Every structure is written in C-alpha cells, then in structure tokens.
N, C-alpha and C positions, 0 to 999 in steps of 0.2 A: 765518462759523461757522454750523453747523446745530445744532439741539437734538435729541438722541436722544429720540424720543417715549416710549420705554419707561422709561428711567432718568433722563431730563432732563439728562444730561450734555451739555456742549458737545463737538461733534465737528467736526474739519476735514473739509470735503467731500472734499478730495484724498486724505486718509489714512484715511478711514472704513473700519472693518473690514468693514462690510456696508452695502448700500443697497438700497432697495426702492421701486418706484414704485406709488403707490396713488391711483386716481382722478385720474391725470394730474399728481400732485405727487410729487416725489422726497423720500424720507426717508432720513436717514443714521443709522447705528448705531455705537456704540463697540465692539460685539462681535456675533458671529454669533448668539449666544443671544438678544440683544435683538431682532434681526431675526426670528428664529423665533417669538418671543412675539407680535410685532406682526403677522406674517402670519396667525397663528391667530385673532387677535381685534383687528383694527385699530381698530374703533370704540371699543373700551374705552380705548385710549390717546389717541384724538383728542378726548376730552372732548365727544363729541356727546351730545345730550339722550337719545337712545335708551339709552345705556349706564348712565344713572343710575336706571333703573327696576328694577334687580336686587333691591333690598332690600325690595320690597313683599310678596314671598312669599305669593301668593294660593293 
C-alpha cells in the first residue's frame, strides 16, 4: 500500500487513480485532484523543513 501524500489515504499502487514521480520516487494518489495539488507544491506535502517557514510573515 502507498499513502497519498496529499490526503494521507491508503492507495493500492495497482489501482491508484493517479501517480507522479518526484525526485526519483513514485507517489500514488486516490484522485487526480490530489495529484494536481501535489504537482503544484510537492514540498508542502512532503513535510520538508522548507515548507514550515510560511507562517513567519516578514
């Protein structure tokens, strides 16, 4: 099972509605809308440290 990085649902790799490769790793999505959101801003959903600086508002 894979975890949809956008909505955190479990997705079967074989039946995933959408998949997307990012930095050499394949991500699976329960719906095309989740893939579209991930494509726009992958770092936001991967929990990288860069993504957490949005709330500083300089």
